[in-house]
C-alpha positions as CSV (number, residue, x, y, z in Angstrom):
1,M,104.6,-18.9,1.4
2,S,104.0,-15.9,-0.9
3,V,104.1,-18.1,-4.0
4,E,101.6,-20.5,-2.4
5,R,99.3,-17.6,-1.6
6,L,99.6,-16.3,-5.1
7,L,98.8,-19.8,-6.6
8,A,95.7,-20.0,-4.2
9,K,94.4,-16.7,-5.6
10,I,95.2,-17.7,-9.2
11,D,93.3,-21.0,-8.7
12,V,90.2,-19.1,-7.6
13,L,90.4,-16.7,-10.6
14,L,91.0,-19.6,-13.0
15,A,88.0,-21.4,-11.7
16,A,85.8,-18.3,-12.1
17,K,86.9,-18.0,-15.7
18,G,86.7,-21.7,-16.5
19,L,90.4,-21.8,-17.6
20,S,93.1,-24.4,-17.2
21,D,96.7,-23.4,-16.4
22,R,97.8,-23.9,-20.0
23,K,94.9,-22.0,-21.6
24,A,95.5,-19.1,-19.3
25,C,99.2,-19.1,-20.2
26,L,98.4,-19.2,-23.9
27,K,96.0,-16.3,-23.6
28,A,98.7,-14.4,-21.6
29,R,101.2,-15.2,-24.3
30,D,99.0,-13.5,-26.9
31,I,99.4,-10.3,-24.7
32,N,103.1,-10.7,-24.0
33,P,105.0,-13.1,-26.3
34,A,107.7,-13.5,-23.5
35,V,105.2,-15.4,-21.4
36,G,105.9,-19.1,-21.3
37,V,103.0,-21.5,-22.0
38,D,103.8,-23.4,-18.8
39,F,104.9,-20.7,-16.4
40,I,102.0,-21.4,-13.9
41,R,102.9,-25.1,-13.9
42,D,106.6,-24.1,-13.3
43,M,105.4,-22.1,-10.3
44,R,103.6,-25.1,-8.9
45,R,106.5,-27.4,-9.4
46,R,109.4,-25.2,-8.5
47,G,107.9,-22.6,-6.2
48,H,109.7,-19.8,-8.1
49,P,107.9,-16.5,-8.4
50,P,107.2,-15.2,-12.0
51,R,108.4,-11.9,-13.4
52,S,106.1,-9.0,-13.0
53,D,105.5,-8.7,-16.8
54,K,104.2,-12.3,-16.8
55,L,101.9,-11.5,-13.8
56,A,100.7,-8.4,-15.6
57,A,99.7,-10.4,-18.7
58,L,98.0,-13.1,-16.6
59,A,96.1,-10.4,-14.7
60,Q,94.7,-9.1,-18.0
61,V,93.5,-12.6,-18.9
62,L,91.9,-13.0,-15.5
63,E,90.5,-9.5,-15.7
64,V,91.9,-8.3,-12.4
65,P,94.3,-5.4,-11.6
66,P,98.0,-6.5,-11.9
67,A,98.6,-5.0,-8.5
68,S,96.2,-7.5,-6.9
69,L,98.6,-10.4,-7.9
70,V,101.8,-8.5,-7.2
71,E,100.6,-7.6,-3.7
72,V,100.0,-11.2,-2.9
73,L,103.4,-12.2,-4.1
74,E,105.1,-9.4,-2.1
75,G,103.1,-10.3,1.0
76,H,101.1,-7.1,1.1
77,A,97.6,-8.6,0.7
78,S,95.6,-8.7,3.9
79,S,94.6,-12.3,3.6
80,V,93.9,-15.0,1.0
81,T,91.6,-17.8,2.0
82,P,92.7,-20.9,0.1
83,V,90.0,-22.6,-2.1
84,H,90.7,-26.2,-2.9
85,T,90.4,-26.8,-6.6
86,T,90.7,-29.6,-9.1
87,Q,90.6,-30.0,-12.9
88,I,87.8,-31.8,-14.8
89,E,87.6,-32.9,-18.4
90,V,85.1,-31.2,-20.7
91,R,84.2,-34.3,-22.9
92,G,81.4,-33.2,-25.2
93,D,78.5,-30.9,-25.7
94,V,74.8,-31.1,-25.0
95,Q,71.8,-29.2,-26.4
96,A,70.0,-27.0,-23.9
97,G,66.2,-27.6,-23.9
98,V,65.9,-29.7,-27.1
99,W,67.1,-33.2,-27.9
100,R,70.4,-33.6,-29.7
101,E,72.4,-36.6,-30.6
102,A,74.7,-37.3,-27.7
103,I,78.2,-37.8,-29.2
104,E,81.2,-37.6,-26.9
105,W,84.1,-35.7,-28.5
106,P,87.2,-37.6,-29.5
107,A,89.6,-37.8,-26.6
108,M,92.0,-35.6,-28.4
109,D,89.4,-32.8,-28.3
110,W,88.8,-33.0,-24.5
111,Y,90.1,-30.1,-22.5
112,A,90.5,-29.4,-18.8
113,I,89.0,-26.6,-16.7
114,T,89.8,-25.7,-13.1
115,V,86.8,-25.9,-10.7
116,P,86.4,-25.5,-7.0
117,I,86.0,-28.7,-5.0
118,D,82.5,-28.9,-3.6
119,T,82.6,-30.8,-0.4
120,A,79.0,-31.9,-0.9
121,Y,80.1,-34.0,-3.8
122,Q,83.7,-34.7,-2.8
123,G,84.9,-38.1,-4.1
124,F,82.3,-38.3,-7.0
125,H,83.5,-38.3,-10.6
126,R,82.6,-35.1,-12.3
127,Y,82.9,-34.1,-16.0
128,G,82.0,-31.2,-18.1
129,L,79.6,-30.7,-21.1
130,K,79.5,-27.6,-23.3
131,V,76.0,-26.1,-23.7
132,C,74.8,-25.4,-27.2
133,G,71.6,-23.4,-28.1
134,Q,69.5,-20.8,-26.4
135,S,66.7,-22.8,-24.8
136,M,68.2,-22.8,-21.3
137,N,69.6,-19.3,-21.5
138,K,68.0,-18.1,-18.3
139,V,70.4,-20.3,-16.5
140,F,73.0,-21.6,-18.9
141,P,73.8,-19.2,-21.8
142,E,75.2,-20.8,-24.9
143,G,78.9,-21.6,-24.5
144,S,78.6,-22.3,-20.8
145,V,80.1,-25.5,-19.4
146,V,77.9,-27.6,-17.1
147,V,79.6,-29.8,-14.5
148,V,77.7,-33.0,-14.0
149,I,77.7,-36.2,-11.9
150,N,75.9,-39.3,-13.1
151,F,72.9,-40.3,-10.9
152,G,74.2,-43.8,-10.9
153,D,77.2,-42.6,-9.0
154,L,75.2,-40.4,-6.6
155,G,72.8,-43.2,-5.7
156,R,69.7,-41.1,-5.6
157,L,66.9,-40.0,-7.9
158,P,66.3,-36.5,-9.3
159,K,64.5,-34.0,-7.1
160,T,62.3,-31.0,-7.9
161,G,64.5,-28.1,-8.7
162,D,67.5,-30.1,-10.0
163,F,69.0,-29.3,-13.4
164,V,69.8,-32.5,-15.2
165,V,71.1,-34.1,-18.4
166,A,68.4,-36.4,-19.8
167,V,68.8,-38.9,-22.6
168,Q,66.4,-40.7,-24.9
169,R,66.8,-43.4,-27.5
170,C,66.5,-41.9,-31.0
171,S,63.4,-43.3,-32.8
172,K,65.4,-43.6,-36.1
173,T,68.7,-45.0,-34.9
174,D,70.2,-46.9,-31.9
175,Q,71.9,-43.7,-30.8
176,Y,70.9,-41.7,-27.8
177,E,69.9,-38.0,-27.7
178,A,70.6,-35.7,-24.8
179,T,69.3,-32.5,-23.4
180,V,69.6,-30.2,-20.3
181,K,66.4,-29.4,-18.5
182,A,65.0,-28.5,-15.1
183,V,63.1,-31.2,-13.1
184,Q,59.7,-30.9,-11.5
185,I,58.2,-34.0,-9.8
186,R,54.5,-33.8,-9.1
187,D,52.8,-35.4,-6.1
188,D,51.7,-38.4,-8.3
189,G,55.3,-39.0,-9.3
190,T,55.0,-37.6,-12.8
191,V,58.3,-36.1,-13.9
192,I,58.3,-32.9,-15.9
193,L,61.4,-31.7,-17.7
194,W,61.2,-27.9,-18.2
195,P,63.2,-25.6,-20.5
196,Q,64.3,-22.3,-18.8
197,S,64.5,-19.9,-21.7
198,W,63.6,-16.3,-22.6
199,D,62.8,-17.5,-26.1
200,P,59.1,-18.2,-26.6
201,A,60.0,-21.1,-29.0
202,F,61.3,-23.0,-26.0
203,Q,58.5,-23.2,-23.4
204,T,57.1,-26.7,-23.8
205,P,58.0,-29.2,-21.2
206,V,58.6,-33.0,-21.6
207,V,56.2,-35.0,-19.4
208,L,57.4,-38.5,-18.2
209,P,55.5,-41.2,-16.3
210,P,56.1,-41.6,-12.6
211,Q,59.6,-42.9,-11.6
212,D,59.8,-46.6,-10.7
213,G,62.5,-46.5,-8.0
214,H,65.4,-46.9,-10.4
215,D,67.8,-44.3,-11.9
216,H,65.7,-43.6,-14.9
217,A,62.5,-41.8,-15.6
218,G,60.2,-44.8,-15.6
219,V,60.4,-45.8,-19.3
220,P,63.3,-47.8,-21.0
221,D,64.0,-45.3,-23.7
222,V,64.2,-42.1,-21.5
223,A,66.6,-41.7,-18.7
224,I,67.7,-38.8,-16.4
225,Q,71.4,-39.5,-16.5
226,A,73.3,-36.8,-14.6
227,L,72.9,-34.0,-12.1
228,V,74.2,-30.6,-12.9
229,V,76.3,-29.5,-9.9
230,G,77.9,-26.4,-11.3
231,S,78.3,-24.2,-14.4
232,Y,81.0,-21.9,-15.8
233,Q,81.0,-19.3,-18.5
234,P,84.4,-19.1,-20.1
235,N,83.6,-16.0,-22.1
236,P,80.5,-14.2,-20.7
237,K,78.7,-11.9,-23.1
238,A,76.3,-9.0,-22.4
239,S,72.8,-9.1,-23.9
240,F,70.7,-6.0,-24.7
241,S,67.6,-7.6,-26.2
């Protein structure tokens, strides 16, 4: 049971850092070359507790005191509440606040992150998009990963206050462009897509006609595609501006 409790705590910390098992082990290996790249996976499969030096390296990656992991393994922690997690694929990137050509990365470039299972969206397919740019930096700093579910799967339309991924057909090509924005829906049904930025260059909203009851914004070339249901910052940075 001590290994199960340790894994439950590690899963919570991995989710908070936006790391997969393998990425965490690779980072730990940079600290201690004796750390195997799959030692977390081995814990899950075999139930064998890791050596203390491996836990110490992992603790540095997860930015927690090594004792906090060792105590769980030795059964000294007061309690650990299990948090059910899953892994999702980060499949591409999206520009925050401005339109950008929506190109999914090649499958070989996809990577997995560990996220908590939100019971409100249990059973829905989720995927991740890396945020580029500063124009949603009040909410999603550059480098964040937004976790999204397509509205077609949810079976509902966007609501005021939602953060969404919107797409439009490029006027010069047949490709689609994508952006992340906040949604406001007026009483007359007009949809406004707002940036959320400290940068004065990104304050202008996109105004769309009233929705028509389908899973798009009322015009063929613009669609609100996906709802943002979570976000993670793999490497948070301080700002002093």
